[in-house]
C-alpha positions as a LaTeX table, in Angstrom:
\begin{tabular}{lrrr}
\hline
Residue & $x$ (\AA) & $y$ (\AA) & $z$ (\AA) \\
\hline
Met1 & 102.39 & 105.10 & 95.81 \\
Ala2 & 100.54 & 102.86 & 93.40 \\
Gly3 & 102.20 & 99.56 & 94.24 \\
Ile4 & 105.33 & 97.50 & 94.27 \\
Asn5 & 107.06 & 97.28 & 90.91 \\
Ile6 & 109.55 & 94.51 & 90.18 \\
Val7 & 112.32 & 95.70 & 87.83 \\
Lys8 & 114.67 & 93.17 & 86.21 \\
Glu9 & 117.80 & 95.27 & 86.77 \\
Asn10 & 117.21 & 95.83 & 90.48 \\
Met11 & 118.69 & 93.66 & 93.24 \\
Tyr12 & 116.19 & 92.34 & 95.83 \\
Ile13 & 116.62 & 91.24 & 99.45 \\
Gly14 & 113.36 & 89.39 & 99.88 \\
Leu15 & 109.61 & 89.37 & 100.33 \\
Trp16 & 107.66 & 89.53 & 103.59 \\
Ser17 & 103.94 & 88.75 & 103.62 \\
Ala18 & 101.33 & 88.03 & 106.28 \\
Met19 & 97.62 & 88.14 & 106.91 \\
Phe20 & 95.94 & 89.87 & 109.84 \\
Asp21 & 92.33 & 90.20 & 110.88 \\
Gly22 & 90.73 & 92.19 & 108.07 \\
Gly23 & 93.81 & 92.64 & 105.94 \\
Asp24 & 97.31 & 91.74 & 104.85 \\
Tyr25 & 100.90 & 92.99 & 104.98 \\
Leu26 & 103.40 & 92.93 & 102.13 \\
Ala27 & 106.98 & 94.21 & 101.99 \\
Val28 & 109.75 & 94.12 & 99.39 \\
Ala29 & 113.32 & 95.46 & 99.72 \\
Trp30 & 115.59 & 96.32 & 96.77 \\
Lys31 & 118.17 & 98.63 & 95.26 \\
Thr32 & 118.71 & 99.95 & 91.77 \\
Pro33 & 122.12 & 99.17 & 90.21 \\
Thr34 & 123.58 & 102.48 & 91.42 \\
Gly35 & 121.16 & 103.52 & 94.16 \\
Pro36 & 120.68 & 102.99 & 97.88 \\
Trp37 & 118.79 & 100.11 & 99.46 \\
Glu38 & 115.07 & 100.80 & 99.79 \\
Ala39 & 111.99 & 99.01 & 101.03 \\
Thr40 & 108.32 & 99.47 & 100.35 \\
Tyr41 & 105.76 & 97.95 & 102.63 \\
Arg42 & 102.03 & 98.28 & 102.94 \\
Phe43 & 99.17 & 97.38 & 105.20 \\
Arg44 & 96.00 & 96.59 & 103.24 \\
Tyr45 & 92.62 & 96.64 & 104.97 \\
His46 & 90.09 & 94.60 & 102.99 \\
Val47 & 86.67 & 96.08 & 102.32 \\
Asp48 & 85.68 & 93.74 & 99.48 \\
Glu49 & 86.82 & 90.52 & 97.80 \\
Lys50 & 88.19 & 92.20 & 94.67 \\
Val51 & 91.84 & 91.86 & 93.74 \\
Trp52 & 91.98 & 94.45 & 90.95 \\
His53 & 90.38 & 97.88 & 91.34 \\
Ser54 & 89.39 & 97.17 & 94.91 \\
Glu55 & 88.23 & 99.81 & 97.33 \\
Asp56 & 90.54 & 98.29 & 99.96 \\
Glu57 & 92.30 & 100.84 & 102.15 \\
Lys58 & 96.07 & 100.71 & 101.63 \\
His59 & 98.74 & 102.40 & 103.71 \\
Trp60 & 102.12 & 102.59 & 101.93 \\
Tyr61 & 105.48 & 103.25 & 103.58 \\
Thr62 & 109.04 & 103.54 & 102.30 \\
Ile63 & 112.38 & 103.12 & 104.02 \\
Arg64 & 115.50 & 104.41 & 102.26 \\
Ala65 & 119.08 & 103.75 & 103.36 \\
Glu66 & 121.93 & 106.18 & 102.81 \\
Asp67 & 123.70 & 103.98 & 100.28 \\
Gly68 & 123.88 & 100.59 & 98.57 \\
Ser69 & 126.40 & 99.06 & 100.98 \\
Asp70 & 126.10 & 95.66 & 102.66 \\
Met71 & 125.68 & 97.44 & 106.00 \\
Ser72 & 122.69 & 99.39 & 104.63 \\
Met73 & 121.23 & 96.20 & 103.15 \\
Arg74 & 121.38 & 94.54 & 106.57 \\
Ala75 & 119.80 & 97.61 & 108.21 \\
Ile76 & 116.85 & 97.57 & 105.78 \\
Arg77 & 116.43 & 93.80 & 106.12 \\
Asp78 & 116.60 & 94.00 & 109.93 \\
Ala79 & 114.00 & 96.82 & 110.03 \\
Leu80 & 111.55 & 94.74 & 107.97 \\
His81 & 112.30 & 91.64 & 110.06 \\
Leu82 & 111.46 & 93.68 & 113.17 \\
Val83 & 108.06 & 94.79 & 111.85 \\
Phe84 & 107.32 & 91.21 & 110.83 \\
Lys85 & 108.48 & 89.73 & 114.16 \\
Leu86 & 106.47 & 92.25 & 116.20 \\
Gly87 & 103.35 & 91.41 & 114.20 \\
Gln88 & 103.85 & 87.72 & 114.89 \\
Glu89 & 104.73 & 88.10 & 118.58 \\
Met90 & 101.69 & 90.29 & 119.18 \\
Arg91 & 99.64 & 87.56 & 117.43 \\
Gln92 & 98.46 & 90.03 & 114.84 \\
Phe93 & 100.10 & 88.39 & 111.82 \\
Thr94 & 99.06 & 84.93 & 110.69 \\
Asn95 & 100.14 & 82.86 & 107.71 \\
Gly96 & 103.29 & 84.96 & 107.57 \\
Ser97 & 106.34 & 84.22 & 105.51 \\
Tyr98 & 109.69 & 85.70 & 104.64 \\
Val99 & 111.40 & 84.51 & 101.49 \\
Glu100 & 114.96 & 85.63 & 100.87 \\
Cys101 & 115.79 & 86.55 & 97.31 \\
Met102 & 119.21 & 88.21 & 96.98 \\
Gly103 & 118.72 & 88.25 & 93.24 \\
Asp104 & 117.46 & 90.36 & 90.36 \\
Gly105 & 113.91 & 91.09 & 89.20 \\
Asp106 & 113.56 & 87.70 & 87.51 \\
Ala107 & 114.40 & 85.96 & 90.78 \\
Met108 & 111.89 & 88.14 & 92.68 \\
Thr109 & 109.18 & 87.46 & 90.09 \\
Ala110 & 109.73 & 83.72 & 90.52 \\
Ile111 & 109.29 & 84.16 & 94.29 \\
Leu112 & 106.10 & 86.18 & 93.82 \\
Met113 & 104.62 & 83.49 & 91.60 \\
Ser114 & 105.32 & 80.72 & 94.08 \\
Gly115 & 103.75 & 79.98 & 97.42 \\
Asp116 & 100.67 & 81.33 & 99.15 \\
Arg117 & 100.76 & 85.13 & 98.93 \\
Pro118 & 97.64 & 87.30 & 99.30 \\
Asn119 & 96.21 & 87.88 & 95.82 \\
Ile120 & 99.46 & 87.09 & 94.03 \\
His121 & 97.74 & 84.31 & 92.07 \\
Arg122 & 95.97 & 87.00 & 90.03 \\
Leu123 & 99.31 & 87.96 & 88.47 \\
Asn124 & 99.07 & 84.70 & 86.53 \\
Met125 & 96.09 & 86.02 & 84.57 \\
Thr126 & 96.55 & 86.31 & 80.84 \\
Glu127 & 95.75 & 89.65 & 79.24 \\
Glu128 & 92.53 & 88.13 & 77.88 \\
Glu129 & 91.52 & 86.89 & 81.35 \\
His130 & 92.37 & 90.27 & 82.84 \\
Gln131 & 90.26 & 92.12 & 80.23 \\
Ala132 & 87.33 & 89.76 & 80.85 \\
Tyr133 & 87.70 & 90.36 & 84.59 \\
Leu134 & 87.66 & 94.14 & 84.07 \\
Lys135 & 84.58 & 93.96 & 81.82 \\
Ala136 & 82.71 & 91.87 & 84.39 \\
Glu137 & 83.71 & 94.31 & 87.12 \\
Met138 & 82.45 & 97.26 & 85.04 \\
Arg139 & 79.12 & 95.48 & 84.50 \\
Gln140 & 78.82 & 94.96 & 88.27 \\
Arg141 & 79.42 & 98.66 & 88.88 \\
His142 & 76.70 & 99.67 & 86.43 \\
Asp143 & 74.12 & 97.16 & 87.71 \\
\hline
\end{tabular}
């Protein structure tokens, strides 16, 4: 899995994020207009300070419900709440947050752009800023 993609037409439950010693946790739950509820979550272990093209170690997981019913939505949400709560109770997660969305991709994008989320601020880069960042990173690799 290459990442979490926000699609305008999808319906989202919310966003879970937290830091832990040496890494961060991120989870998003959604469903397509005709599909079942799903969630993608990942544990990222930082090895450098890069946001884009990092060598960080990422472990991706997916949960998929049987259908798009309210009962399945609650099951997916409760499973992600459990992971989050265990991380907090075991004092592994810090700076954690859960933000409910219950909206489409535009609503989820607004949530992603707000607040203190690990590395989310880089999504605000313009294409020009992103290209300059990539060029600088390539120069570093060749030096």
